[in-house]
N, C-alpha and C positions, 0 to 999 in steps of 0.2 A: 414223603417230602414232595413226591411227583405227585400224590393226588392234589395236595397243596397248590401246586403251581397249577394244574390244569383247571381245578376249581376257580382259582382266581383270574384266571384267563377267559373259562366260561361265563363268569359273573361279568367282566368285562366287555365280552365280545356281546353278550346277550342285552346288556344295556344299550351298547351302542347300536345294535340292531333294531331295537325295540325303537329307540329315537329315530332312527332312519326310515323304518317303516312305518311309523305313526304319523312322523312330521316330515314327509318327502320332500317338501320344499325348505326344511330349517336350513339345510346346507347353504343354499343359495342366499338366504337372509342372513345368517352369521357371516358367511363371505362378505358380505357388502358392511359389516359393521367394523368400524374402527379398533373396536375393543379384540378383535379376532384375526383382523387382516389389514397387512400393511403392504405399501407397493412392493416391499422384496419377501413377504411371505404368502401375497395372495394366490388364492386357487383359479382366480379369474385370470391374472397375467400368467400363471402356467399353463391352463388351457390354453389361452391362446397363442402362447409360444407353441404348442403342440399342434394348434390346427394350423398356423401361419406357415410351420415348416414341414408340413407334411406334403411330399412329393408324391408324384405318380405312382413311385414304386412302394407306397405306403412306409416310407423311411423318413426320417428327419434330414432336412438339407439345411445347412448353416450358409449356403452362400447368398441367400435374398437379404441379409443385413439387417434382419429385425432387431438387432441388438442397438442399432441406430435410432429405433423409434421413440425410445424413452417410455417403453411400457414393460418389457421383458425385463426382470431381474433376477432369474435363476440361472445357473450356472448351467453349460453346455452338457457337462456328463449326467446330470440330474436328467436334463429334458432326453438325453440320448437312453436312459435306463427307462423312462417312462414310456417312450414312444411305441414300445410295442405291447403295451398294454392298453387294450380298448377303455376310452373314456367311460364306458358305462360301469367299469370293473373299479373305477379309482375308488368309490366309498369303500370298498371291502379290503383294496389294499392299504387303506389308511387304518382300519380296523385291524388290520394284521399286525402293521408296525406298532399300533399301541400295546398289544399283546406280546411283541417281541420286548417291548419296554417293560412290560410286566415281568417277564420270564429273568430278564436282567437284574429287574429289582430284588427277586428273590434269590438270585445266585448272589448279589452283590450284599444281601443283608447273612447269606449262611458265610459268606467270606470274612465282613467285617467282626462278626461273632467269634470267629475263629481266632483271628487277630488280636483282637484288644477285648477285655474283660470288660470293659466298660460297657459293651452292647451286648453283653451276654443274655440278657434279660429281655431283650428286645423279641418278641414274637417274629419267626421268619416272615410271615404272610403279612404284617403290619403296613410296613411301605408302599407294598404292590397294592394293598387293597385300597389305600389312601387314594393311591392314583387310578386305581378301576372306578371309585365312586366319586370321584372329584368332579365336579358340575365344569369346572373349567377346564378339564381333560378332556371330558366327554364332548363339549361344545367345541371345543379345539380340533379334536378327530372328526367331526360332523362338519365342521367349515373346511376341513379339509387344506389347513394350513401347513404349508411345507417345513414349518417350524418343527413337527413332528420328526422329520427324517435329522435334523440337527440334533433333537435331544436323545435318539436312538443311538446316535455316533458317541454322544458325551458320556452317556452311562456305559456304552461299551468301553469306552477309554477309561473309565473311572474302575470298571472290573478286571479289565487286562492290567492296570497299573497294580491294584492290589496281589495278582498275581505275579507280578514281576518279569510279565511279559514284554519287554521292550519294544520289538519290532512291531506289535500289534497294535499297543498301545499309542505308539507313533502314527500308523495309520490311521486308527480313528480319531486321533485328535486333529490328524490333517484333513481328514474329512470333514468333520465339524466345523474348520475353520475355512474350508473349500466353501460350504455351504451358507455359511453367517459369519466368516471373518473373525468376529470377536471371541468365539471358544477358544481358540488358539491359545489366548494368554492363559487358559487352565493347566498349559505344559509348565508352569512354575509350580503350584501345589503338587501336580503329578509327580515331578522330578522328587520331591520329598517324600510322596508317596511308595515309590518305588524304590527308595532308599531308606526306608525306615528301619529295617534290619540288616542294613549292610556296614561293613567296615568302612573307613575314610577313604583307604586306595581303592574299592570296590564302588565307593559312591561317586567319585571322581569319574571313574569308567562308565557306569551306568546314565550318569549326568551328559556325558558327550556323545555316548552311543543314542542316547533318546533324543538330542537336539540333531545328530548327524541325520538319523533315521527320519525325522520329522521333515529336516529341510529336504532329504531326497523326495519323500512322498509329497510334499507340497510342490516342489519343481515338477514332479512327474504327473502329478494333476493339472496344473497349469500349460504344463507342454500338450499333453493330450486334449484338452480342451482348446488350446490352439490350432491342432491340427483337425479336430473336427468342425472346428469354426471356420474352416477354409482358409486356413494360414491368417488370421485375423485375430487382433489382439482388442477388438471393442468390447469383449465381455468382461475385461478386467475393469473399464469404466463402469459397465452398466451393473455390475454385480458387488465392486468392492469400493471404489470411488463414490459410488452413490452413499454407501456407509460411511467412509471416511469424512467427505465433504458435505453429507447431510445435503444432498442435492435437491431432493423432493421433499419441499416443506409442505407437510401435511399433518392435520391434527393426528395426534394418537396418544397413547397412555404414558409416554414419556415425558421428559422435564427438557426436551430441546425446542419442539417447534415453534413454541408460543415466543422465546426469546428472537428468534429469528423472522418471524413475522412482524414484529412490532420495533426491531432494531434498524439505526440507520445504515444505508447498504456499506460505508467505508469501513464499519467496525465489522462487518459481519466475519471476514478471513481470520480476523484475530479471534473471536469468542468461538468460532469453530475450532480453531486449534486448543483452546482452551478446556473447551467441554471435551476434546479427545484426550487431553493429558489429564484430566479430572478424571476420566473413565480408566485410565491407567495407573494413577497415581496410587491407588490403593492395593493394587493386584500384588505387586513384589513385595511392599512391606508384611501384608498380611502372611503372604508365604512363607517368609524369612521369620517373622514372629512366632507362627504357630507350626513350625519345622517339624515339631514332637508330636503334633495333633493333624498329621496331614489330610486326613480324610475329612474332618470337621473344617479345616481350612477352605477343601477344594469347595465343600458347600457354601460357605460363607462368599467366598469369592465368585461363585457362579450366582449368588443372590444379588452381589453387587454388580456385576455385569449386567444382569438383567435390569437393574435400577436406573443404572446410568447410560445404557446403550441406547441410539437414537430411535429404534423402533421397535420397542416391545410390545408384546401381545399376552393377552390373559391365557394361552397355552405355555408360554415362559413361565407364568406364576405359577401355573396347575403342575407344572413338572417340577419346580423348584419345591413347593409346599410338601410333594411327598417325601422328600431328601428330610425335611425337618424332623420326621417321625424317628431319625437316628439320635436328635435330642432329647428324647424322652427321658434317658439316664439322669440328664443335668438340668431339666424342665424347672426344677424346685430354685435354680438360681435366677431364672428369668423372671422380672418384675413387672412387666408390661403385656404378658401373655394376651390376656382377655382386651385390654384397651386396643393394641395393635390388631389383634383381627378383627374388632369390631369396627375397627376404622378401615382397614380393607374393605369389609363388606358393604359398608356405607359407601364408600368411593365405587364399588362396581355395581351397586343397585343406583346410584345416582347418575353414573356415567351415562348410559342411553336416553335418559330423562333429559340429562342437560346439553346432550348433543343434540337431540331434538327440538330444544327450545331455541336453539341457534342455528342449526340449519334447515329444520324441519319448519317450523312455524315462525321462525324469524324474530320471536318476542325476548330472544336473549343475544348474550353476543359471545366472543372468544373466551371472555373471562369466565364465564359460568363453566365451560367444558375443562380449561386450564385448572380451574381451582379442584376440580375432581382428580385431575392428574397429579395436583400437588398433595391432595389425601393420601391417593395409592402410595405416592413416592415417600410421605411420612410414614404410612404404615410399615412399607416394606424396609425403611431407614430405621424403626424404632425394631423391627422384629432381628434386624442385623447387630444394632447395638446390643440386645438381648443376647444374641448367639454370641458374639464377642464376649461381654462380659462374663457370661455362664462358661465359656472356655478357659477363661483367666482365672475365674474363682475354681474350677475344677483342677488345673493346676497350681494353684495356691493351697488347696486341700490335700495335697499329695493323691489326687486320682480319688480320694475316698469322701464323698458328698458330704460335707457338714452344714447343714443351714440354719444351724444354730449363731453360728459367727456372723456379725454386722460388720460389712465393709464400706467403707465410702467410696462410691463410684467418681472418678473425676473427669 
């Protein structure tokens, strides 16, 4: 198994290094692409923050108030962690984190195979290899999108939840929420994942502990950020309110931006609240309904968050697609696999073309690009619908797949 892990990491690192060396300017090109870069994940913003905050002692100084400029949307602790690493080595840092994510995929697969017989026939290397060779993950790494740090925290939280390690689970889910806010909602399926084989009194105790630890870590991260930010709370607005209020209305792969470009000003606050509630509305119901399948529920909820959050990037999709390898045992229940994947491929292929027609050549308009965003949303929505149906059928058939029975899907 160690050889397998080393081999997959070698494949991952080799592909990314070859891409970096063969196309040295591809990182800057991808970072300017709306498919891989948003105001809250852009490496340009991250690099600008590091350069602007570099004091004479070669350390980050947060007293200059650059969070007030509306450009930097990365939390202070991330900037503090990166300030000691020369910018010339950042490419290799992102490759390292990609390899760390791969190692966690291998570890996660080993754990779920021991825990649930449903996954026993999944090759240990499969999800990790899917991530290693996935073009979306590759280009996301080369673009140096900060989403990679969030993804690393998410997969660590899932691994630790399966282990039943409550403090470490809380730490990583708090870190993911600290970096990108919305992953904190994964705490609901992770509660079920930790409590999967626990008695009822133990479930209550575990749930309370996980919530309290998460609150503690979140409070600690926010307080430390406040102190290193020169006792200034302006980072909260720059990093979190910008997500909740969708303050930077800019084209991306999400379903939010077009509405708020076209909408009358007086209706914008109401619909921002509506979109936020829509994002939240399916998280808790899915966690409750599939409490007996918490690992699959975690994957489904992660896909829902990616679909409905205001600033998605293809790096989110590449990470989530690697988790879909765990649904191979019940893939026979899924009826639209080919349709949804072809739909998504068409969407990501047409996206740069339609964006260029709109912004570059001026021969199109915003409807062109938003149509592609809707195609992507339809593809992800179809996959999610298929996954939920497969999970329901798996329960109905007593966890023994029976593809001969035909049931109506309402």
